[in-house]
C-alpha positions, -999 to +999 in steps of 0.1 A: -503+745-298-536+731-296-550+731-263-548+703-238-582+683-240-599+665-215-636+645-208-660+636-182-678+605-179-670+582-212-654+548-204-617+551-206-618+532-239-638+552-257-623+583-242-588+574-253-606+569-291-622+602-292-593+620-277-570+604-302-591+611-327-591+649-322-554+643-318-553+628-353-567+657-363-544+680-351-511+659-363-526+663-395-529+698-398-566+703-397-574+705-357-609+712-345-623+749-334-625+754-296-661+768-291-676+746-322-689+714-325-668+687-340-675+657-366-658+618-367-652+617-331-680+599-316-696+576-341-726+593-358-729+620-331-711+655-329-694+669-298-680+701-287-650+717-277-658+742-245-635+764-234-621+752-203-619+778-173-610+751-146-581+733-154-573+721-118-578+681-129-550+687-159-521+682-129-494+668-143-500+692-176-502+719-149-466+710-138-449+708-173-468+742-185-477+766-155-504+781-184-521+752-190-552+760-217-574+734-221-609+725-241-630+697-228-645+672-253-684+676-245-701+641-257-741+643-266-770+622-253-781+593-274-801+619-289-776+645-301-781+667-269-754+683-253-761+694-217-768+727-217-798+719-244-835+714-232-840+677-230-805+667-225-805+631-205-783+642-173-792+609-152-778+587-183-746+612-192-734+626-165-706+648-171-702+686-155-687+712-174-658+729-168-662+764-187-691+783-196-716+768-226-718+784-255-744+812-257-779+801-272-785+813-304-817+830-310-846+815-333 
């Protein structure tokens, strides 16, 4: 019942570790919320689960489940900023977004 989770740009071991932590939360009955920041995924930094609108990279899941629902685990730069935040380090932390970024809050 939880969306497939995909991430981009991380070294394979780091990505696997992060995705495993999300899987552990789901298995423990405490799944992270899609469309929100999540703790305890990256060492000392929060991640964000972005609702994915493009699932074309999930080939195997798409073959098994034609109506694949997915979320992208978006990781922050070294200062905790996400790709939609001002000052995000795109050069050091490149990652495509496969869904619309969250709306900016006023204030």
